[in-house]
mmJSON file of the N, C-alpha and C atoms, coordinates in Angstrom:
{"data_MODEL":{"atom_site":{
"group_PDB":["ATOM","ATOM","ATOM","ATOM","ATOM","ATOM","ATOM","ATOM","ATOM","ATOM","ATOM","ATOM","ATOM","ATOM","ATOM","ATOM","ATOM","ATOM","ATOM","ATOM","ATOM","ATOM","ATOM","ATOM","ATOM","ATOM","ATOM","ATOM","ATOM","ATOM","ATOM","ATOM","ATOM","ATOM","ATOM","ATOM","ATOM","ATOM","ATOM","ATOM","ATOM","ATOM","ATOM","ATOM","ATOM","ATOM","ATOM","ATOM","ATOM","ATOM","ATOM","ATOM","ATOM","ATOM","ATOM","ATOM","ATOM","ATOM","ATOM","ATOM","ATOM","ATOM","ATOM","ATOM","ATOM","ATOM","ATOM","ATOM","ATOM","ATOM","ATOM","ATOM","ATOM","ATOM","ATOM","ATOM","ATOM","ATOM","ATOM","ATOM","ATOM","ATOM","ATOM","ATOM","ATOM","ATOM","ATOM","ATOM","ATOM","ATOM","ATOM","ATOM","ATOM","ATOM","ATOM","ATOM","ATOM","ATOM","ATOM","ATOM","ATOM","ATOM","ATOM","ATOM","ATOM","ATOM","ATOM","ATOM","ATOM","ATOM","ATOM","ATOM","ATOM","ATOM","ATOM","ATOM","ATOM","ATOM","ATOM","ATOM","ATOM","ATOM","ATOM","ATOM","ATOM","ATOM","ATOM","ATOM","ATOM","ATOM","ATOM","ATOM","ATOM","ATOM","ATOM","ATOM","ATOM","ATOM","ATOM","ATOM","ATOM","ATOM","ATOM","ATOM","ATOM","ATOM","ATOM","ATOM","ATOM","ATOM","ATOM","ATOM","ATOM","ATOM","ATOM","ATOM","ATOM","ATOM","ATOM","ATOM","ATOM","ATOM","ATOM","ATOM","ATOM","ATOM","ATOM","ATOM","ATOM","ATOM","ATOM","ATOM","ATOM","ATOM","ATOM","ATOM","ATOM","ATOM","ATOM","ATOM","ATOM","ATOM","ATOM","ATOM","ATOM","ATOM","ATOM","ATOM","ATOM","ATOM","ATOM","ATOM","ATOM","ATOM","ATOM","ATOM","ATOM","ATOM"],
"id":[1,2,3,4,5,6,7,8,9,10,11,12,13,14,15,16,17,18,19,20,21,22,23,24,25,26,27,28,29,30,31,32,33,34,35,36,37,38,39,40,41,42,43,44,45,46,47,48,49,50,51,52,53,54,55,56,57,58,59,60,61,62,63,64,65,66,67,68,69,70,71,72,73,74,75,76,77,78,79,80,81,82,83,84,85,86,87,88,89,90,91,92,93,94,95,96,97,98,99,100,101,102,103,104,105,106,107,108,109,110,111,112,113,114,115,116,117,118,119,120,121,122,123,124,125,126,127,128,129,130,131,132,133,134,135,136,137,138,139,140,141,142,143,144,145,146,147,148,149,150,151,152,153,154,155,156,157,158,159,160,161,162,163,164,165,166,167,168,169,170,171,172,173,174,175,176,177,178,179,180,181,182,183,184,185,186,187,188,189,190,191,192,193,194,195,196,197,198],
"type_symbol":["N","C","C","N","C","C","N","C","C","N","C","C","N","C","C","N","C","C","N","C","C","N","C","C","N","C","C","N","C","C","N","C","C","N","C","C","N","C","C","N","C","C","N","C","C","N","C","C","N","C","C","N","C","C","N","C","C","N","C","C","N","C","C","N","C","C","N","C","C","N","C","C","N","C","C","N","C","C","N","C","C","N","C","C","N","C","C","N","C","C","N","C","C","N","C","C","N","C","C","N","C","C","N","C","C","N","C","C","N","C","C","N","C","C","N","C","C","N","C","C","N","C","C","N","C","C","N","C","C","N","C","C","N","C","C","N","C","C","N","C","C","N","C","C","N","C","C","N","C","C","N","C","C","N","C","C","N","C","C","N","C","C","N","C","C","N","C","C","N","C","C","N","C","C","N","C","C","N","C","C","N","C","C","N","C","C","N","C","C","N","C","C","N","C","C","N","C","C"],
"label_atom_id":["N","CA","C","N","CA","C","N","CA","C","N","CA","C","N","CA","C","N","CA","C","N","CA","C","N","CA","C","N","CA","C","N","CA","C","N","CA","C","N","CA","C","N","CA","C","N","CA","C","N","CA","C","N","CA","C","N","CA","C","N","CA","C","N","CA","C","N","CA","C","N","CA","C","N","CA","C","N","CA","C","N","CA","C","N","CA","C","N","CA","C","N","CA","C","N","CA","C","N","CA","C","N","CA","C","N","CA","C","N","CA","C","N","CA","C","N","CA","C","N","CA","C","N","CA","C","N","CA","C","N","CA","C","N","CA","C","N","CA","C","N","CA","C","N","CA","C","N","CA","C","N","CA","C","N","CA","C","N","CA","C","N","CA","C","N","CA","C","N","CA","C","N","CA","C","N","CA","C","N","CA","C","N","CA","C","N","CA","C","N","CA","C","N","CA","C","N","CA","C","N","CA","C","N","CA","C","N","CA","C","N","CA","C","N","CA","C","N","CA","C","N","CA","C","N","CA","C","N","CA","C"],
"label_alt_id":[null,null,null,null,null,null,null,null,null,null,null,null,null,null,null,null,null,null,null,null,null,null,null,null,null,null,null,null,null,null,null,null,null,null,null,null,null,null,null,null,null,null,null,null,null,null,null,null,null,null,null,null,null,null,null,null,null,null,null,null,null,null,null,null,null,null,null,null,null,null,null,null,null,null,null,null,null,null,null,null,null,null,null,null,null,null,null,null,null,null,null,null,null,null,null,null,null,null,null,null,null,null,null,null,null,null,null,null,null,null,null,null,null,null,null,null,null,null,null,null,null,null,null,null,null,null,null,null,null,null,null,null,null,null,null,null,null,null,null,null,null,null,null,null,null,null,null,null,null,null,null,null,null,null,null,null,null,null,null,null,null,null,null,null,null,null,null,null,null,null,null,null,null,null,null,null,null,null,null,null,null,null,null,null,null,null,null,null,null,null,null,null,null,null,null,null,null,null],
"label_comp_id":["MET","MET","MET","ARG","ARG","ARG","LYS","LYS","LYS","SER","SER","SER","HIS","HIS","HIS","MET","MET","MET","GLU","GLU","GLU","GLN","GLN","GLN","VAL","VAL","VAL","GLU","GLU","GLU","ARG","ARG","ARG","TRP","TRP","TRP","ALA","ALA","ALA","LYS","LYS","LYS","PHE","PHE","PHE","VAL","VAL","VAL","ARG","ARG","ARG","GLU","GLU","GLU","ASN","ASN","ASN","PRO","PRO","PRO","ASN","ASN","ASN","LYS","LYS","LYS","TRP","TRP","TRP","GLN","GLN","GLN","LYS","LYS","LYS","ASP","ASP","ASP","HIS","HIS","HIS","THR","THR","THR","GLU","GLU","GLU","PHE","PHE","PHE","ILE","ILE","ILE","ASN","ASN","ASN","SER","SER","SER","LEU","LEU","LEU","PHE","PHE","PHE","LEU","LEU","LEU","ASN","ASN","ASN","HIS","HIS","HIS","GLU","GLU","GLU","GLU","GLU","GLU","PHE","PHE","PHE","PHE","PHE","PHE","LYS","LYS","LYS","LYS","LYS","LYS","LEU","LEU","LEU","ALA","ALA","ALA","ALA","ALA","ALA","THR","THR","THR","PRO","PRO","PRO","GLY","GLY","GLY","GLY","GLY","GLY","LYS","LYS","LYS","GLU","GLU","GLU","LYS","LYS","LYS","ILE","ILE","ILE","LEU","LEU","LEU","LYS","LYS","LYS","LEU","LEU","LEU","TYR","TYR","TYR","ASN","ASN","ASN","LEU","LEU","LEU","LYS","LYS","LYS","ARG","ARG","ARG","LYS","LYS","LYS","GLY","GLY","GLY","LEU","LEU","LEU"],
"label_asym_id":["A","A","A","A","A","A","A","A","A","A","A","A","A","A","A","A","A","A","A","A","A","A","A","A","A","A","A","A","A","A","A","A","A","A","A","A","A","A","A","A","A","A","A","A","A","A","A","A","A","A","A","A","A","A","A","A","A","A","A","A","A","A","A","A","A","A","A","A","A","A","A","A","A","A","A","A","A","A","A","A","A","A","A","A","A","A","A","A","A","A","A","A","A","A","A","A","A","A","A","A","A","A","A","A","A","A","A","A","A","A","A","A","A","A","A","A","A","A","A","A","A","A","A","A","A","A","A","A","A","A","A","A","A","A","A","A","A","A","A","A","A","A","A","A","A","A","A","A","A","A","A","A","A","A","A","A","A","A","A","A","A","A","A","A","A","A","A","A","A","A","A","A","A","A","A","A","A","A","A","A","A","A","A","A","A","A","A","A","A","A","A","A","A","A","A","A","A","A"],
"label_entity_id":["1","1","1","1","1","1","1","1","1","1","1","1","1","1","1","1","1","1","1","1","1","1","1","1","1","1","1","1","1","1","1","1","1","1","1","1","1","1","1","1","1","1","1","1","1","1","1","1","1","1","1","1","1","1","1","1","1","1","1","1","1","1","1","1","1","1","1","1","1","1","1","1","1","1","1","1","1","1","1","1","1","1","1","1","1","1","1","1","1","1","1","1","1","1","1","1","1","1","1","1","1","1","1","1","1","1","1","1","1","1","1","1","1","1","1","1","1","1","1","1","1","1","1","1","1","1","1","1","1","1","1","1","1","1","1","1","1","1","1","1","1","1","1","1","1","1","1","1","1","1","1","1","1","1","1","1","1","1","1","1","1","1","1","1","1","1","1","1","1","1","1","1","1","1","1","1","1","1","1","1","1","1","1","1","1","1","1","1","1","1","1","1","1","1","1","1","1","1"],
"label_seq_id":[1,1,1,2,2,2,3,3,3,4,4,4,5,5,5,6,6,6,7,7,7,8,8,8,9,9,9,10,10,10,11,11,11,12,12,12,13,13,13,14,14,14,15,15,15,16,16,16,17,17,17,18,18,18,19,19,19,20,20,20,21,21,21,22,22,22,23,23,23,24,24,24,25,25,25,26,26,26,27,27,27,28,28,28,29,29,29,30,30,30,31,31,31,32,32,32,33,33,33,34,34,34,35,35,35,36,36,36,37,37,37,38,38,38,39,39,39,40,40,40,41,41,41,42,42,42,43,43,43,44,44,44,45,45,45,46,46,46,47,47,47,48,48,48,49,49,49,50,50,50,51,51,51,52,52,52,53,53,53,54,54,54,55,55,55,56,56,56,57,57,57,58,58,58,59,59,59,60,60,60,61,61,61,62,62,62,63,63,63,64,64,64,65,65,65,66,66,66],
"pdbx_PDB_ins_code":[null,null,null,null,null,null,null,null,null,null,null,null,null,null,null,null,null,null,null,null,null,null,null,null,null,null,null,null,null,null,null,null,null,null,null,null,null,null,null,null,null,null,null,null,null,null,null,null,null,null,null,null,null,null,null,null,null,null,null,null,null,null,null,null,null,null,null,null,null,null,null,null,null,null,null,null,null,null,null,null,null,null,null,null,null,null,null,null,null,null,null,null,null,null,null,null,null,null,null,null,null,null,null,null,null,null,null,null,null,null,null,null,null,null,null,null,null,null,null,null,null,null,null,null,null,null,null,null,null,null,null,null,null,null,null,null,null,null,null,null,null,null,null,null,null,null,null,null,null,null,null,null,null,null,null,null,null,null,null,null,null,null,null,null,null,null,null,null,null,null,null,null,null,null,null,null,null,null,null,null,null,null,null,null,null,null,null,null,null,null,null,null,null,null,null,null,null,null],
"Cartn_x":[9.846,8.663,7.538,6.33,5.189,4.905,4.392,4.093,3.102,2.039,1.027,1.611,2.518,3.146,4.035,4.804,5.675,4.862,3.718,2.847,2.359,2.03,1.581,2.715,3.917,5.075,5.3,5.196,5.382,4.295,3.048,1.956,2.216,2.679,2.963,4.113,5.166,6.297,5.846,4.983,4.45,3.631,2.801,1.993,2.892,3.952,4.877,5.534,5.991,6.626,5.658,4.412,3.439,2.738,2.87,2.189,3.143,4.198,5.216,4.688,3.605,3.069,1.923,1.395,0.234,0.587,1.573,1.83,2.188,2.907,3.333,2.132,1.139,-0.066,-0.801,-0.976,-1.653,-0.893,0.409,1.242,1.187,1.256,1.187,-0.145,-1.237,-2.56,-2.636,-2.068,-2.079,-1.295,-0.09,0.748,0.079,-0.455,-1.126,-2.323,-3.051,-4.21,-3.765,-2.62,-2.098,-1.812,-1.176,-0.875,-2.151,-3.13,-4.392,-5.128,-5.165,-5.819,-5.13,-3.82,-3.041,-3.39,-3.407,-3.715,-5.125,-6.094,-7.48,-7.647,-6.993,-7.068,-6.574,-5.426,-4.865,-5.655,-6.299,-7.18,-8.361,-8.949,-10.082,-9.649,-8.504,-8.002,-7.716,-7.128,-6.808,-8.068,-9.192,-10.445,-11.167,-10.708,-11.351,-10.773,-11.51,-10.969,-9.684,-8.629,-7.338,-6.603,-7.145,-6.549,-5.17,-5.016,-3.706,-2.646,-3.009,-2.07,-1.683,-2.652,-2.364,-1.374,-1.564,-0.653,0.747,0.819,2.12,2.818,2.067,2.646,3.07,2.242,2.538,3.858,4.07,5.283,6.384,6.141,7.123,7.556,6.571,6.848,6.818,7.596,7.671,6.805,6.643,5.878,4.482,3.59,2.194,1.852,2.633,2.418,1.505,0.451,-0.48,-1.593],
"Cartn_y":[-10.492,-10.528,-11.205,-10.647,-11.242,-12.647,-13.486,-14.862,-14.896,-14.103,-14.119,-13.643,-12.668,-12.187,-13.274,-13.927,-14.997,-16.133,-16.448,-17.488,-17.097,-15.82,-15.35,-15.444,-15.089,-15.184,-16.637,-17.539,-18.962,-19.49,-19.055,-19.47,-18.976,-17.726,-17.171,-17.932,-18.24,-18.99,-20.368,-21.002,-22.309,-22.182,-21.14,-20.916,-20.712,-19.939,-19.677,-20.981,-21.795,-23.071,-24.012,-24.048,-24.99,-24.493,-23.205,-22.618,-21.725,-22.327,-21.499,-20.695,-21.126,-20.406,-19.467,-19.559,-18.757,-17.572,-17.693,-16.677,-15.331,-15.305,-14.025,-13.189,-13.837,-13.12,-12.555,-13.363,-12.909,-11.754,-11.881,-10.851,-9.556,-9.651,-8.47,-7.754,-8.511,-7.912,-7.194,-7.78,-7.171,-5.861,-5.877,-4.676,-3.585,-3.949,-2.96,-2.344,-3.144,-2.604,-1.612,-1.84,-0.875,0.467,0.438,1.675,2.389,1.627,2.231,2.867,2.186,2.752,4.029,4.043,5.226,6.386,6.116,7.159,7.705,6.822,7.255,8.084,7.676,8.415,9.845,10.004,11.33,12.182,11.562,12.313,12.874,12.037,12.483,13.545,13.35,14.319,15.653,15.626,16.862,17.639,16.935,17.584,18.219,17.967,18.53,19.91,20.728,22.036,21.862,22.475,22.38,21.073,20.249,18.933,19.0,19.879,19.984,20.45,21.347,21.83,20.707,19.867,18.737,17.779,17.544,16.652,17.255,18.547,19.216,19.11,19.315,19.234,17.806,16.859,15.453,15.032,15.453,15.075,16.122,17.151,18.21,18.839,19.101,19.68,21.198,21.853,23.324,23.942,23.26,23.854,23.24,23.945,23.513,22.98,22.09,21.554,20.355,20.363,19.241,19.464],
"Cartn_z":[16.718,15.888,16.68,16.575,17.27,16.731,17.605,17.215,16.056,16.136,15.074,13.75,13.807,12.581,11.978,12.813,12.337,11.73,12.34,11.785,10.396,10.222,8.921,7.896,8.29,7.392,6.986,7.945,7.655,6.715,6.916,6.014,4.591,4.48,3.162,2.5,3.247,2.7,2.215,2.985,2.577,1.3,1.229,0.03,-1.188,-1.043,-2.154,-2.611,-1.65,-2.004,-2.711,-2.251,-2.798,-4.055,-4.361,-5.523,-6.313,-6.885,-7.548,-8.732,-9.342,-10.505,-10.156,-8.943,-8.574,-7.683,-6.816,-5.799,-6.394,-7.519,-8.087,-8.522,-9.122,-9.554,-8.345,-7.304,-6.087,-5.437,-5.38,-4.754,-5.559,-6.874,-7.736,-7.567,-7.519,-7.327,-5.983,-4.958,-3.629,-3.622,-4.164,-4.198,-5.034,-6.188,-7.03,-6.322,-5.558,-4.836,-3.758,-3.142,-2.174,-2.832,-3.994,-4.702,-5.154,-5.634,-6.073,-4.899,-3.762,-2.575,-2.125,-2.159,-1.793,-2.725,-4.004,-4.989,-4.813,-4.622,-4.44,-3.167,-2.09,-0.847,-1.031,-1.688,-1.851,-2.849,-3.825,-4.723,-3.931,-3.077,-2.261,-1.26,-0.634,0.324,-0.354,-1.536,-2.262,-2.617,-2.781,-3.161,-1.965,-0.757,0.421,0.728,1.459,1.848,2.669,2.211,2.893,2.649,1.781,1.524,0.901,-0.079,-0.736,0.252,1.123,2.13,3.097,3.444,4.318,3.663,2.372,1.645,1.595,1.311,1.282,2.632,3.699,5.036,5.364,4.981,5.249,4.61,3.393,2.679,2.797,3.605,3.823,2.492,1.64,0.326,0.415,-0.419,-0.415,-1.507,-2.63,-3.732,-3.803,-4.429,-4.493,-5.886,-6.403,-7.745,-7.778,-6.989,-6.988,-7.979],
"occupancy":[1.0,1.0,1.0,1.0,1.0,1.0,1.0,1.0,1.0,1.0,1.0,1.0,1.0,1.0,1.0,1.0,1.0,1.0,1.0,1.0,1.0,1.0,1.0,1.0,1.0,1.0,1.0,1.0,1.0,1.0,1.0,1.0,1.0,1.0,1.0,1.0,1.0,1.0,1.0,1.0,1.0,1.0,1.0,1.0,1.0,1.0,1.0,1.0,1.0,1.0,1.0,1.0,1.0,1.0,1.0,1.0,1.0,1.0,1.0,1.0,1.0,1.0,1.0,1.0,1.0,1.0,1.0,1.0,1.0,1.0,1.0,1.0,1.0,1.0,1.0,1.0,1.0,1.0,1.0,1.0,1.0,1.0,1.0,1.0,1.0,1.0,1.0,1.0,1.0,1.0,1.0,1.0,1.0,1.0,1.0,1.0,1.0,1.0,1.0,1.0,1.0,1.0,1.0,1.0,1.0,1.0,1.0,1.0,1.0,1.0,1.0,1.0,1.0,1.0,1.0,1.0,1.0,1.0,1.0,1.0,1.0,1.0,1.0,1.0,1.0,1.0,1.0,1.0,1.0,1.0,1.0,1.0,1.0,1.0,1.0,1.0,1.0,1.0,1.0,1.0,1.0,1.0,1.0,1.0,1.0,1.0,1.0,1.0,1.0,1.0,1.0,1.0,1.0,1.0,1.0,1.0,1.0,1.0,1.0,1.0,1.0,1.0,1.0,1.0,1.0,1.0,1.0,1.0,1.0,1.0,1.0,1.0,1.0,1.0,1.0,1.0,1.0,1.0,1.0,1.0,1.0,1.0,1.0,1.0,1.0,1.0,1.0,1.0,1.0,1.0,1.0,1.0,1.0,1.0,1.0,1.0,1.0,1.0],
"B_iso_or_equiv":[0.0,0.0,0.0,0.0,0.0,0.0,0.0,0.0,0.0,0.0,0.0,0.0,0.0,0.0,0.0,0.0,0.0,0.0,0.0,0.0,0.0,0.0,0.0,0.0,0.0,0.0,0.0,0.0,0.0,0.0,0.0,0.0,0.0,0.0,0.0,0.0,0.0,0.0,0.0,0.0,0.0,0.0,0.0,0.0,0.0,0.0,0.0,0.0,0.0,0.0,0.0,0.0,0.0,0.0,0.0,0.0,0.0,0.0,0.0,0.0,0.0,0.0,0.0,0.0,0.0,0.0,0.0,0.0,0.0,0.0,0.0,0.0,0.0,0.0,0.0,0.0,0.0,0.0,0.0,0.0,0.0,0.0,0.0,0.0,0.0,0.0,0.0,0.0,0.0,0.0,0.0,0.0,0.0,0.0,0.0,0.0,0.0,0.0,0.0,0.0,0.0,0.0,0.0,0.0,0.0,0.0,0.0,0.0,0.0,0.0,0.0,0.0,0.0,0.0,0.0,0.0,0.0,0.0,0.0,0.0,0.0,0.0,0.0,0.0,0.0,0.0,0.0,0.0,0.0,0.0,0.0,0.0,0.0,0.0,0.0,0.0,0.0,0.0,0.0,0.0,0.0,0.0,0.0,0.0,0.0,0.0,0.0,0.0,0.0,0.0,0.0,0.0,0.0,0.0,0.0,0.0,0.0,0.0,0.0,0.0,0.0,0.0,0.0,0.0,0.0,0.0,0.0,0.0,0.0,0.0,0.0,0.0,0.0,0.0,0.0,0.0,0.0,0.0,0.0,0.0,0.0,0.0,0.0,0.0,0.0,0.0,0.0,0.0,0.0,0.0,0.0,0.0,0.0,0.0,0.0,0.0,0.0,0.0],
"pdbx_formal_charge":[null,null,null,null,null,null,null,null,null,null,null,null,null,null,null,null,null,null,null,null,null,null,null,null,null,null,null,null,null,null,null,null,null,null,null,null,null,null,null,null,null,null,null,null,null,null,null,null,null,null,null,null,null,null,null,null,null,null,null,null,null,null,null,null,null,null,null,null,null,null,null,null,null,null,null,null,null,null,null,null,null,null,null,null,null,null,null,null,null,null,null,null,null,null,null,null,null,null,null,null,null,null,null,null,null,null,null,null,null,null,null,null,null,null,null,null,null,null,null,null,null,null,null,null,null,null,null,null,null,null,null,null,null,null,null,null,null,null,null,null,null,null,null,null,null,null,null,null,null,null,null,null,null,null,null,null,null,null,null,null,null,null,null,null,null,null,null,null,null,null,null,null,null,null,null,null,null,null,null,null,null,null,null,null,null,null,null,null,null,null,null,null,null,null,null,null,null,null],
"auth_seq_id":[1,1,1,2,2,2,3,3,3,4,4,4,5,5,5,6,6,6,7,7,7,8,8,8,9,9,9,10,10,10,11,11,11,12,12,12,13,13,13,14,14,14,15,15,15,16,16,16,17,17,17,18,18,18,19,19,19,20,20,20,21,21,21,22,22,22,23,23,23,24,24,24,25,25,25,26,26,26,27,27,27,28,28,28,29,29,29,30,30,30,31,31,31,32,32,32,33,33,33,34,34,34,35,35,35,36,36,36,37,37,37,38,38,38,39,39,39,40,40,40,41,41,41,42,42,42,43,43,43,44,44,44,45,45,45,46,46,46,47,47,47,48,48,48,49,49,49,50,50,50,51,51,51,52,52,52,53,53,53,54,54,54,55,55,55,56,56,56,57,57,57,58,58,58,59,59,59,60,60,60,61,61,61,62,62,62,63,63,63,64,64,64,65,65,65,66,66,66],
"auth_comp_id":["MET","MET","MET","ARG","ARG","ARG","LYS","LYS","LYS","SER","SER","SER","HIS","HIS","HIS","MET","MET","MET","GLU","GLU","GLU","GLN","GLN","GLN","VAL","VAL","VAL","GLU","GLU","GLU","ARG","ARG","ARG","TRP","TRP","TRP","ALA","ALA","ALA","LYS","LYS","LYS","PHE","PHE","PHE","VAL","VAL","VAL","ARG","ARG","ARG","GLU","GLU","GLU","ASN","ASN","ASN","PRO","PRO","PRO","ASN","ASN","ASN","LYS","LYS","LYS","TRP","TRP","TRP","GLN","GLN","GLN","LYS","LYS","LYS","ASP","ASP","ASP","HIS","HIS","HIS","THR","THR","THR","GLU","GLU","GLU","PHE","PHE","PHE","ILE","ILE","ILE","ASN","ASN","ASN","SER","SER","SER","LEU","LEU","LEU","PHE","PHE","PHE","LEU","LEU","LEU","ASN","ASN","ASN","HIS","HIS","HIS","GLU","GLU","GLU","GLU","GLU","GLU","PHE","PHE","PHE","PHE","PHE","PHE","LYS","LYS","LYS","LYS","LYS","LYS","LEU","LEU","LEU","ALA","ALA","ALA","ALA","ALA","ALA","THR","THR","THR","PRO","PRO","PRO","GLY","GLY","GLY","GLY","GLY","GLY","LYS","LYS","LYS","GLU","GLU","GLU","LYS","LYS","LYS","ILE","ILE","ILE","LEU","LEU","LEU","LYS","LYS","LYS","LEU","LEU","LEU","TYR","TYR","TYR","ASN","ASN","ASN","LEU","LEU","LEU","LYS","LYS","LYS","ARG","ARG","ARG","LYS","LYS","LYS","GLY","GLY","GLY","LEU","LEU","LEU"],
"auth_asym_id":["A","A","A","A","A","A","A","A","A","A","A","A","A","A","A","A","A","A","A","A","A","A","A","A","A","A","A","A","A","A","A","A","A","A","A","A","A","A","A","A","A","A","A","A","A","A","A","A","A","A","A","A","A","A","A","A","A","A","A","A","A","A","A","A","A","A","A","A","A","A","A","A","A","A","A","A","A","A","A","A","A","A","A","A","A","A","A","A","A","A","A","A","A","A","A","A","A","A","A","A","A","A","A","A","A","A","A","A","A","A","A","A","A","A","A","A","A","A","A","A","A","A","A","A","A","A","A","A","A","A","A","A","A","A","A","A","A","A","A","A","A","A","A","A","A","A","A","A","A","A","A","A","A","A","A","A","A","A","A","A","A","A","A","A","A","A","A","A","A","A","A","A","A","A","A","A","A","A","A","A","A","A","A","A","A","A","A","A","A","A","A","A","A","A","A","A","A","A"],
"auth_atom_id":["N","CA","C","N","CA","C","N","CA","C","N","CA","C","N","CA","C","N","CA","C","N","CA","C","N","CA","C","N","CA","C","N","CA","C","N","CA","C","N","CA","C","N","CA","C","N","CA","C","N","CA","C","N","CA","C","N","CA","C","N","CA","C","N","CA","C","N","CA","C","N","CA","C","N","CA","C","N","CA","C","N","CA","C","N","CA","C","N","CA","C","N","CA","C","N","CA","C","N","CA","C","N","CA","C","N","CA","C","N","CA","C","N","CA","C","N","CA","C","N","CA","C","N","CA","C","N","CA","C","N","CA","C","N","CA","C","N","CA","C","N","CA","C","N","CA","C","N","CA","C","N","CA","C","N","CA","C","N","CA","C","N","CA","C","N","CA","C","N","CA","C","N","CA","C","N","CA","C","N","CA","C","N","CA","C","N","CA","C","N","CA","C","N","CA","C","N","CA","C","N","CA","C","N","CA","C","N","CA","C","N","CA","C","N","CA","C","N","CA","C","N","CA","C","N","CA","C","N","CA","C"],
"pdbx_PDB_model_num":[1,1,1,1,1,1,1,1,1,1,1,1,1,1,1,1,1,1,1,1,1,1,1,1,1,1,1,1,1,1,1,1,1,1,1,1,1,1,1,1,1,1,1,1,1,1,1,1,1,1,1,1,1,1,1,1,1,1,1,1,1,1,1,1,1,1,1,1,1,1,1,1,1,1,1,1,1,1,1,1,1,1,1,1,1,1,1,1,1,1,1,1,1,1,1,1,1,1,1,1,1,1,1,1,1,1,1,1,1,1,1,1,1,1,1,1,1,1,1,1,1,1,1,1,1,1,1,1,1,1,1,1,1,1,1,1,1,1,1,1,1,1,1,1,1,1,1,1,1,1,1,1,1,1,1,1,1,1,1,1,1,1,1,1,1,1,1,1,1,1,1,1,1,1,1,1,1,1,1,1,1,1,1,1,1,1,1,1,1,1,1,1,1,1,1,1,1,1]
}}}
């Protein structure tokens, strides 16, 4: 593991230990924002010319049920 990555993991572990009631809310907001960004990206991509086909190819899908 890279040194900078390990430092970030250690900072997060310290934050979790020192903020047992706060970290879950922050973590949930972060994870939810990842899912929302993913969804918005694919909505925009699907609206572009050839976008649905790109999504199908990306996920190796056979049907066009988008």
